[in-house]
C-alpha positions as CSV (number, residue, x, y, z in Angstrom):
1,M,105.8,82.4,111.5
2,R,105.3,78.8,112.8
3,V,107.7,77.4,110.3
4,L,110.3,80.1,111.1
5,E,109.7,79.6,114.8
6,G,108.7,83.2,114.8
7,G,108.1,85.3,117.9
8,C,109.5,88.3,119.6
9,S,113.0,87.0,119.4
10,V,113.2,86.3,115.7
11,P,113.8,89.3,113.5
12,V,111.2,88.7,110.8
13,G,109.2,91.2,108.8
14,I,106.5,90.5,106.3
15,S,104.4,92.5,103.9
16,S,101.4,91.0,102.1
17,N,99.0,92.2,99.4
18,L,95.7,90.5,98.4
19,T,94.2,91.4,95.1
20,G,91.2,90.1,93.2
21,D,90.0,90.2,89.6
22,P,86.5,90.5,88.2
23,S,86.2,86.7,88.0
24,G,86.7,86.4,91.8
25,E,90.1,84.9,91.7
26,K,92.3,86.2,94.5
27,T,96.0,86.5,94.4
28,L,98.2,86.8,97.5
29,Q,101.7,88.3,97.3
30,M,104.0,88.0,100.3
31,T,107.4,89.4,100.9
32,C,109.3,88.3,104.0
33,T,112.7,89.2,105.4
34,V,114.7,87.5,108.1
35,T,117.6,89.5,109.5
36,A,120.6,88.4,111.6
37,L,120.6,89.6,115.2
38,D,123.6,91.8,114.4
39,G,122.0,93.1,111.2
40,G,124.9,91.9,109.1
41,F,122.9,89.3,107.1
42,Q,119.5,89.4,105.6
43,V,117.4,87.1,103.5
44,E,114.4,88.4,101.6
45,Q,112.0,86.4,99.3
46,T,108.7,87.1,97.6
47,I,106.1,84.6,96.6
48,E,102.7,84.9,94.9
49,G,99.9,82.5,94.4
50,V,96.1,82.1,94.0
51,V,94.3,81.8,97.3
52,N,90.7,80.7,97.7
53,S,90.8,79.9,101.4
54,G,92.7,80.5,104.6
55,E,94.3,77.1,104.1
56,D,95.6,78.2,100.7
57,A,97.1,81.3,102.3
58,E,98.7,79.3,105.0
59,E,100.2,76.8,102.5
60,L,101.6,79.8,100.5
61,G,103.1,81.1,103.7
62,K,104.7,77.7,104.5
63,R,106.2,77.7,101.0
64,L,107.6,81.2,101.5
65,A,109.1,80.2,104.9
66,N,110.8,77.1,103.3
67,L,112.1,79.3,100.5
68,L,113.7,81.6,103.0
69,I,115.3,78.7,104.9
70,D,116.7,77.4,101.6
71,H,118.2,80.8,100.9
72,G,120.0,81.2,104.3
73,A,117.4,82.1,106.9
74,G,118.2,78.8,108.7
75,R,121.6,80.3,109.6
76,V,119.8,83.2,111.3
77,L,117.3,80.9,113.0
78,D,120.2,78.8,114.4
79,D,121.9,82.0,115.7
80,V,118.7,83.1,117.4
81,K,118.3,79.7,119.0
82,R,121.9,79.7,120.3
83,D,121.4,83.3,121.6
84,R,118.1,82.3,123.4
85,E,119.8,79.2,125.0
86,A,122.8,81.3,126.2
87,K,120.4,83.8,127.8
88,Q,118.4,81.0,129.5
89,A,121.6,79.4,130.8
90,K,122.8,82.7,132.2
91,V,119.4,83.2,133.9
92,Q,119.6,79.7,135.4
93,A,123.2,80.2,136.6
94,T,122.2,83.4,138.4
95,T,119.2,81.8,140.1
96,Q,121.0,78.8,141.5
């Protein structure tokens, strides 16, 4: 979420599944979707990797976020930023 500048104004959804095998190796699979504000465009990517620590999981999440950005989520994030700035400007104009 940090890489995607996530928060309540960014339409992001994520699903994750952590599995383990008898040897103790844990695999984390994450699927994330970033959707345009108007719902007209959506980017979804899935990534999977072995995780042995919270740091491994965070690194996998960063890789997923960058994969989303590489496949068009940056466009959505730019639109969200412009929308947020426009709303802030409108609030400032009405309070002056």
